[in-house]
N, C-alpha and C positions, 0 to 999 in steps of 0.2 A: 452590529455584526456585519462583517464584510461578506457579500455574496459572491461565490465563484460563478462566473457566467458560463464558461465552457467546461466541459468535462475534462478533468486532469488526465494526463497520460497514466495508464496502468503500468505497474512495474514490469509486467510480462512483455509489454510492447517495447519498453526500454531494453530489456534483455535481448529480445528478438532482433530489434533494429540496430542497437548500438554494440552488441557483443556477438551474438550468434552469426549474423550475416557477415560482419567484417572479419571474424575469425574463421569463417567457412566451417562452422561447427554444427553438428546435429544436436537435437534435443537429447538423444541417447548419449552422445559424447559428453555433453555438459552435465547430464544427470550422473554420469560416472565420475566426473571430476568433483561434483558437489557431494557425491555419495548419498544420493537420494534416488527414489524410483523414477523411472521414465514417466510414469503416470502422474506423479506429483508435480514434476517439472512441466509436463505438457499442460496440465490444468492451469498452472501459473502463466505460462507463455500464451495460452489461448484465452487468458483473462477470465477464467472460471475459478481460479484459486487465488489465495492471498499470501502475502509474505508474513510468515510467522517470525518470532524472534530468532529461532534456530536458523531459518532460511536466510534471514537478514545477515546473520553471522557468516554463514557459508558463502553467500554472494559477495559480501565485503572482502572475505579472504581470497576468493577466486579472482575478483576483479580489482583488487587493491583500492577499494572504496571504504566508506564507513558504513556500519550497520544502520546508523541513523538516516543515511541517504535512502536506503531501501525502505525503511520503516516510514519515513516521511512521505515517500511516493505513495505507499499503501494508505497511510492516514488521509492524505488528500483525496484519494479515490473514495475511501469509505465515507468521509464527511460529505463529499459532493453527492454520493448516492443517497445517504440518509436525508440530506436536505431536500433532494428532489423527489424522493419516493413518497413522502407524506408531508402534510402541512400540520399534523397534530402537534408538533413541537412548538408551533407558533401560538398555541393557546396558552402557553406558560407566560404568566405575567412577571415582568421584571420586578425584583425586590428593591426596595428603597432602604438605605441604611437606617432611616428614622423608624422604619417598621420592625426592625430587628431588635428584640429585647433579649439580650443574652444575659442570663443570671449567673453570677459567679458563685 
């Protein structure tokens, strides 16, 4: 398994730095364009919220990107967080194909 050394960029940071600032747009203005509440978008921008499938579709439409782009950013953050929050997952032993006996 490949270990991510540094924390990936949160989608909220991308929205803030690559879209809001260059467009000179406020969170309220973008929330209106996306047709979501200001609170929902603010949580995402401030890295306290996540990109849902619905939000990925809205962002992709607004910024002419793919929903997968936004979902992948979120997935990378979630995996990094899970990998670094606990070591419990490392207790799982890898399975060997010889050990698997699938009966038909």
